[in-house]
C-alpha atoms as a printed R data frame, in Angstrom:
    type eleno elety resid chain resno       x       y       z
1   ATOM     1    CA   MET     A     1   3.753  15.787  -6.809
2   ATOM     2    CA   LYS     A     2   0.295  15.649  -6.896
3   ATOM     3    CA   TYR     A     3  -2.071  12.759  -5.597
4   ATOM     4    CA   SER     A     4  -5.574  11.261  -6.091
5   ATOM     5    CA   VAL     A     5  -6.539  10.668  -2.587
6   ATOM     6    CA   ILE     A     6  -9.761   8.567  -1.998
7   ATOM     7    CA   SER     A     7 -12.307   9.111   0.745
8   ATOM     8    CA   GLY     A     8 -15.480   7.195   1.357
9   ATOM     9    CA   ASP     A     9 -18.043   6.551   4.042
10  ATOM    10    CA   ILE     A    10 -20.539   3.375   3.766
11  ATOM    11    CA   ILE     A    11 -24.072   4.705   3.404
12  ATOM    12    CA   ALA     A    12 -26.476   3.754   6.059
13  ATOM    13    CA   SER     A    13 -23.848   1.730   7.977
14  ATOM    14    CA   THR     A    14 -25.358   2.408  11.285
15  ATOM    15    CA   GLU     A    15 -28.377   0.533  10.254
16  ATOM    16    CA   LEU     A    16 -26.814  -2.357   9.977
17  ATOM    17    CA   THR     A    17 -26.799  -5.198  12.557
18  ATOM    18    CA   VAL     A    18 -23.648  -5.845  14.636
19  ATOM    19    CA   ALA     A    19 -22.933  -9.100  12.755
20  ATOM    20    CA   ASP     A    20 -23.201  -7.483   9.389
21  ATOM    21    CA   LYS     A    21 -20.973  -4.359  10.520
22  ATOM    22    CA   ASN     A    22 -18.447  -6.626  11.553
23  ATOM    23    CA   GLU     A    23 -18.703  -8.887   8.179
24  ATOM    24    CA   LEU     A    24 -18.361  -5.438   6.502
25  ATOM    25    CA   SER     A    25 -15.047  -4.362   8.272
26  ATOM    26    CA   THR     A    26 -13.261  -7.680   7.411
27  ATOM    27    CA   LEU     A    27 -14.593  -7.506   3.596
28  ATOM    28    CA   LEU     A    28 -13.049  -3.846   3.513
29  ATOM    29    CA   LEU     A    29  -9.764  -4.691   5.067
30  ATOM    30    CA   ARG     A    30  -9.362  -7.344   2.587
31  ATOM    31    CA   LEU     A    31 -10.400  -4.859  -0.189
32  ATOM    32    CA   ILE     A    32  -7.599  -2.660   1.168
33  ATOM    33    CA   GLU     A    33  -4.977  -5.546   1.044
34  ATOM    34    CA   GLU     A    34  -6.177  -6.325  -2.591
35  ATOM    35    CA   LEU     A    35  -5.749  -2.490  -3.610
36  ATOM    36    CA   GLN     A    36  -2.245  -2.580  -1.984
37  ATOM    37    CA   GLY     A    37  -1.130  -5.566  -4.113
38  ATOM    38    CA   ARG     A    38  -2.699  -4.177  -7.352
39  ATOM    39    CA   PHE     A    39  -2.117  -0.482  -7.398
40  ATOM    40    CA   ASN     A    40   0.516  -0.226  -4.573
41  ATOM    41    CA   CYS     A    41  -1.992   1.745  -2.424
42  ATOM    42    CA   PHE     A    42  -1.866   3.211   0.840
43  ATOM    43    CA   GLY     A    43  -5.111   2.253   2.670
44  ATOM    44    CA   ARG     A    44  -6.816   2.515   6.062
45  ATOM    45    CA   LEU     A    45 -10.304   1.803   7.665
46  ATOM    46    CA   ILE     A    46 -11.490   4.067  10.339
47  ATOM    47    CA   LYS     A    47 -14.211   3.177  12.655
48  ATOM    48    CA   GLY     A    48 -15.260   0.223  10.139
49  ATOM    49    CA   ASP     A    49 -17.282   2.284   7.819
50  ATOM    50    CA   TYR     A    50 -14.826   4.913   6.580
51  ATOM    51    CA   ILE     A    51 -12.248   4.491   4.167
52  ATOM    52    CA   GLU     A    52  -9.118   6.450   2.946
53  ATOM    53    CA   CYS     A    53  -6.853   5.072   0.025
54  ATOM    54    CA   VAL     A    54  -3.786   6.605  -1.766
55  ATOM    55    CA   PRO     A    55  -2.671   5.220  -5.110
56  ATOM    56    CA   ARG     A    56   0.938   5.886  -5.418
57  ATOM    57    CA   ASN     A    57   0.248   6.958  -9.135
58  ATOM    58    CA   PRO     A    58  -2.331   9.531  -9.372
59  ATOM    59    CA   HIS     A    59  -3.761   8.521 -12.640
60  ATOM    60    CA   ASP     A    60  -5.110   5.460 -10.720
61  ATOM    61    CA   GLY     A    61  -7.173   7.636  -8.728
62  ATOM    62    CA   LEU     A    62 -10.649   6.819 -10.561
63  ATOM    63    CA   ARG     A    63  -9.915   3.426 -11.157
64  ATOM    64    CA   VAL     A    64  -9.275   2.447  -7.407
65  ATOM    65    CA   ALA     A    65 -12.284   4.675  -6.484
66  ATOM    66    CA   LEU     A    66 -14.586   2.782  -8.872
67  ATOM    67    CA   ALA     A    67 -13.215  -0.648  -7.496
68  ATOM    68    CA   ILE     A    68 -14.150   0.205  -4.220
69  ATOM    69    CA   LYS     A    69 -17.473   1.370  -5.228
70  ATOM    70    CA   SER     A    70 -18.272  -1.720  -7.151
71  ATOM    71    CA   PHE     A    71 -16.777  -4.174  -4.253
72  ATOM    72    CA   VAL     A    72 -19.093  -2.384  -1.456
73  ATOM    73    CA   LYS     A    73 -21.995  -2.662  -4.311
74  ATOM    74    CA   SER     A    74 -21.441  -6.412  -4.644
75  ATOM    75    CA   ILE     A    75 -21.903  -7.160  -0.849
76  ATOM    76    CA   SER     A    76 -25.013  -8.578   0.199
77  ATOM    77    CA   PHE     A    77 -26.980  -9.003   3.456
78  ATOM    78    CA   PRO     A    78 -30.162 -11.096   4.110
79  ATOM    79    CA   ASP     A    79 -33.148  -9.179   3.800
80  ATOM    80    CA   GLU     A    80 -34.805 -11.057   6.816
81  ATOM    81    CA   ASN     A    81 -32.327  -9.345   9.120
82  ATOM    82    CA   TYR     A    82 -33.699  -5.902   8.182
83  ATOM    83    CA   VAL     A    83 -37.578  -6.376   8.862
84  ATOM    84    CA   ASP     A    84 -38.175  -2.915  10.280
85  ATOM    85    CA   GLN     A    85 -35.209  -1.142   8.441
86  ATOM    86    CA   LYS     A    86 -35.856  -2.362   4.737
87  ATOM    87    CA   ASN     A    87 -35.504   1.223   3.568
88  ATOM    88    CA   LYS     A    88 -32.240   1.620   5.104
89  ATOM    89    CA   LEU     A    89 -30.883  -1.665   3.840
90  ATOM    90    CA   ARG     A    90 -32.221  -0.666   0.357
91  ATOM    91    CA   LEU     A    91 -29.843   2.730   0.476
92  ATOM    92    CA   PHE     A    92 -27.096   0.420   1.436
93  ATOM    93    CA   LYS     A    93 -27.828  -2.035  -1.405
94  ATOM    94    CA   THR     A    94 -28.416   0.706  -3.937
95  ATOM    95    CA   TYR     A    95 -25.811   3.331  -3.025
96  ATOM    96    CA   GLY     A    96 -23.122   1.191  -1.030
97  ATOM    97    CA   ILE     A    97 -20.602   3.997  -0.530
98  ATOM    98    CA   ARG     A    98 -20.173   7.627  -0.890
99  ATOM    99    CA   LEU     A    99 -16.893   8.563  -2.366
100 ATOM   100    CA   ALA     A   100 -14.742  11.676  -3.344
101 ATOM   101    CA   ILE     A   101 -11.516  11.982  -5.156
102 ATOM   102    CA   GLY     A   102  -9.278  14.912  -4.017
103 ATOM   103    CA   TYR     A   103  -6.873  15.841  -6.238
104 ATOM   104    CA   GLY     A   104  -3.603  17.720  -5.187
105 ATOM   105    CA   PRO     A   105  -0.571  17.992  -3.323
106 ATOM   106    CA   LEU     A   106   0.247  16.512   0.258
107 ATOM   107    CA   ARG     A   107   2.632  17.615   2.632
108 ATOM   108    CA   GLN     A   108   3.378  14.659   4.161
109 ATOM   109    CA   PHE     A   109   2.814  11.160   2.839
110 ATOM   110    CA   ASP     A   110   4.655   8.472   4.882
111 ATOM   111    CA   PRO     A   111   2.346   5.183   4.619
112 ATOM   112    CA   GLU     A   112   4.703   3.129   7.228
113 ATOM   113    CA   ALA     A   113   3.769   5.883   9.853
114 ATOM   114    CA   GLY     A   114   0.146   6.213   8.572
115 ATOM   115    CA   VAL     A   115   0.570   9.764   7.936
116 ATOM   116    CA   VAL     A   116  -1.177  11.592   5.150
117 ATOM   117    CA   ASP     A   117  -1.644  15.178   5.389
118 ATOM   118    CA   GLY     A   118  -2.319  18.046   2.741
119 ATOM   119    CA   GLU     A   119  -4.358  19.527   0.229
120 ATOM   120    CA   ALA     A   120  -5.532  16.296  -1.612
121 ATOM   121    CA   ILE     A   121  -6.656  14.687   1.593
122 ATOM   122    CA   TYR     A   122  -8.459  17.788   3.029
123 ATOM   123    CA   LEU     A   123 -10.350  18.179  -0.483
124 ATOM   124    CA   SER     A   124 -11.561  14.451  -0.356
125 ATOM   125    CA   GLY     A   125 -12.467  14.587   3.366
126 ATOM   126    CA   ARG     A   126 -14.558  18.007   3.485
127 ATOM   127    CA   ALA     A   127 -16.628  16.496   0.001
128 ATOM   128    CA   ILE     A   128 -17.383  13.297   2.249
129 ATOM   129    CA   SER     A   129 -17.625  14.863   5.763
130 ATOM   130    CA   GLY     A   130 -19.040  18.375   5.389
131 ATOM   131    CA   MET     A   131 -22.546  17.560   5.051
132 ATOM   132    CA   ASN     A   132 -24.802  16.943   7.990
133 ATOM   133    CA   THR     A   133 -27.026  14.002   8.445
134 ATOM   134    CA   HIS     A   134 -30.077  15.548   6.680
135 ATOM   135    CA   ASP     A   135 -27.629  16.443   3.697
136 ATOM   136    CA   LYS     A   136 -26.423  13.004   3.274
137 ATOM   137    CA   GLU     A   137 -29.905  11.407   2.802
138 ATOM   138    CA   ARG     A   138 -30.193  14.035   0.263
139 ATOM   139    CA   VAL     A   139 -26.941  13.595  -1.632
140 ATOM   140    CA   VAL     A   140 -27.130   9.677  -1.458
141 ATOM   141    CA   ILE     A   141 -30.238  10.009  -3.640
142 ATOM   142    CA   LYS     A   142 -28.696  12.285  -6.173
143 ATOM   143    CA   ASN     A   143 -25.093  11.887  -6.041
144 ATOM   144    CA   THR     A   144 -22.398   9.379  -4.816
145 ATOM   145    CA   LEU     A   145 -19.369  10.268  -6.618
146 ATOM   146    CA   PHE     A   146 -17.301  13.390  -6.175
147 ATOM   147    CA   PHE     A   147 -14.060  14.893  -7.408
148 ATOM   148    CA   GLU     A   148 -12.410  18.122  -6.188
149 ATOM   149    CA   SER     A   149  -9.320  20.070  -6.875
150 ATOM   150    CA   ALA     A   150  -8.132  23.654  -7.208
151 ATOM   151    CA   THR     A   151  -8.432  23.533 -10.755
152 ATOM   152    CA   PRO     A   152 -12.003  24.775 -11.742
153 ATOM   153    CA   SER     A   153 -11.799  23.442 -15.536
154 ATOM   154    CA   ASP     A   154 -11.023  19.834 -14.042
155 ATOM   155    CA   ASN     A   155 -13.981  20.053 -11.370
156 ATOM   156    CA   ARG     A   156 -16.464  21.021 -13.933
157 ATOM   157    CA   LEU     A   157 -15.334  18.008 -16.437
158 ATOM   158    CA   LEU     A   158 -14.985  15.441 -13.664
159 ATOM   159    CA   ASP     A   159 -18.354  16.553 -11.734
160 ATOM   160    CA   ALA     A   160 -20.076  15.471 -15.054
161 ATOM   161    CA   LEU     A   161 -18.250  12.479 -15.447
162 ATOM   162    CA   MET     A   162 -18.875  11.310 -11.967
163 ATOM   163    CA   ALA     A   163 -22.666  12.188 -12.279
164 ATOM   164    CA   LEU     A   164 -22.607   9.918 -15.236
165 ATOM   165    CA   LEU     A   165 -21.023   7.146 -13.460
166 ATOM   166    CA   ASP     A   166 -23.321   7.467 -10.749
167 ATOM   167    CA   VAL     A   167 -26.227   6.492 -12.970
168 ATOM   168    CA   LEU     A   168 -24.431   3.336 -14.013
169 ATOM   169    CA   PHE     A   169 -23.567   2.345 -10.722
170 ATOM   170    CA   VAL     A   170 -26.891   3.028  -8.854
171 ATOM   171    CA   LYS     A   171 -28.459   0.674 -11.370
172 ATOM   172    CA   ALA     A   172 -25.947  -1.998 -11.090
173 ATOM   173    CA   THR     A   173 -26.773  -5.246  -9.347
174 ATOM   174    CA   ALA     A   174 -24.581  -7.233  -6.694
175 ATOM   175    CA   ARG     A   175 -23.231  -9.687  -9.536
176 ATOM   176    CA   GLN     A   176 -22.694  -6.932 -12.249
177 ATOM   177    CA   SER     A   177 -20.849  -4.859  -9.372
178 ATOM   178    CA   GLU     A   178 -18.681  -8.050  -8.652
179 ATOM   179    CA   VAL     A   179 -17.743  -8.546 -12.471
180 ATOM   180    CA   VAL     A   180 -16.918  -4.655 -12.729
181 ATOM   181    CA   TYR     A   181 -14.648  -5.170  -9.615
182 ATOM   182    CA   TYR     A   182 -12.692  -7.733 -11.103
183 ATOM   183    CA   LYS     A   183 -12.353  -5.935 -14.485
184 ATOM   184    CA   LEU     A   184 -11.130  -2.879 -12.760
185 ATOM   185    CA   MET     A   185  -8.383  -4.871 -10.927
186 ATOM   186    CA   GLY     A   186  -7.358  -6.228 -14.131
187 ATOM   187    CA   PHE     A   187  -8.576  -9.640 -14.655
188 ATOM   188    CA   SER     A   188  -9.976 -10.921 -18.177
189 ATOM   189    CA   GLU     A   189 -13.304 -12.164 -18.545
190 ATOM   190    CA   GLU     A   190 -12.301 -15.869 -18.690
191 ATOM   191    CA   GLU     A   191 -10.287 -15.298 -15.299
192 ATOM   192    CA   ILE     A   192 -13.527 -13.634 -13.871
193 ATOM   193    CA   SER     A   193 -15.512 -16.683 -14.967
194 ATOM   194    CA   GLU     A   194 -13.496 -19.230 -13.297
195 ATOM   195    CA   LYS     A   195 -13.541 -16.909 -10.065
196 ATOM   196    CA   LEU     A   196 -17.330 -16.541 -10.284
197 ATOM   197    CA   GLY     A   197 -18.336 -20.066 -11.365
198 ATOM   198    CA   ILE     A   198 -20.060 -18.906 -14.325
199 ATOM   199    CA   ASN     A   199 -19.863 -19.109 -17.895
200 ATOM   200    CA   GLN     A   200 -17.546 -16.337 -19.735
201 ATOM   201    CA   SER     A   201 -20.968 -15.169 -22.159
202 ATOM   202    CA   VAL     A   202 -22.644 -14.375 -18.738
203 ATOM   203    CA   VAL     A   203 -19.738 -12.587 -17.731
204 ATOM   204    CA   ASN     A   204 -19.742 -10.614 -20.936
205 ATOM   205    CA   GLN     A   205 -23.473 -10.154 -20.690
206 ATOM   206    CA   HIS     A   206 -23.075  -8.528 -17.125
207 ATOM   207    CA   SER     A   207 -20.233  -6.360 -18.328
208 ATOM   208    CA   THR     A   208 -22.569  -5.042 -21.500
209 ATOM   209    CA   SER     A   209 -25.668  -4.529 -19.052
210 ATOM   210    CA   VAL     A   210 -23.381  -2.492 -16.593
211 ATOM   211    CA   GLY     A   211 -22.170  -0.322 -19.511
212 ATOM   212    CA   TRP     A   212 -18.546  -1.440 -19.058
213 ATOM   213    CA   ASN     A   213 -17.331   0.417 -22.072
214 ATOM   214    CA   ALA     A   214 -18.429   3.726 -20.613
215 ATOM   215    CA   ILE     A   215 -16.845   2.861 -17.137
216 ATOM   216    CA   GLU     A   216 -13.573   1.675 -18.736
217 ATOM   217    CA   ASN     A   217 -13.538   4.980 -21.131
218 ATOM   218    CA   ALA     A   218 -13.964   7.237 -18.029
219 ATOM   219    CA   VAL     A   219 -11.030   5.493 -16.352
220 ATOM   220    CA   GLU     A   220  -8.800   5.790 -19.379
221 ATOM   221    CA   LEU     A   221  -9.781   9.624 -19.502
222 ATOM   222    CA   TYR     A   222  -9.151  10.221 -15.938
223 ATOM   223    CA   SER     A   223  -5.639   8.157 -16.475
224 ATOM   224    CA   GLU     A   224  -4.841  10.592 -19.470
225 ATOM   225    CA   LEU     A   225  -5.669  13.797 -17.718
226 ATOM   226    CA   PHE     A   226  -3.658  13.030 -14.537
227 ATOM   227    CA   ALA     A   227  -0.631  10.669 -15.653
228 ATOM   228    CA   LYS     A   228   2.544  11.760 -14.095
């Protein structure tokens, strides 16, 4: 069996204040719980700013990755805490997290023991950690979503798809990202309006502005490509 293993690291996390780092870790742990409940994912947080997630169903890989992306993009920290580090905070607010999906087999997958080992996690991990600090800054500007597998044709298709999705998410506001997160988690616009305390028409407006239809089509394409 093949898996969609997701690895990601928070952008500019070392520049956050101690209080904001702690809040971020708390929020990411909550995210992992919500993903586990919705998609039966195994997830873990490493050193407070690096996340690994394995959906039980490989076709959920892109949906889960974009849920992580939109969740992190919805997080806001006060500008006044970063008077001398506005550029670093801007990077966090604009890009949030770099994510890679590694698609392939796993030699070992034991969620209860916390063991994930095999090609899929190596592929996702290398895409994230195989860059030095200078490269990270460069890639942050150009691309933050990656796909790696042993199949060149899949890589070409998904690389193009990821690049297009990156454009949409870079432009998304925190509120738009929040709406996208709940939509990816399966909530209706009516339910989202109740959660966020805004009119359903506003939810729909945010969806349209962020390009939800394109995001949904991309998720469905991935699901069809990697269905069991």
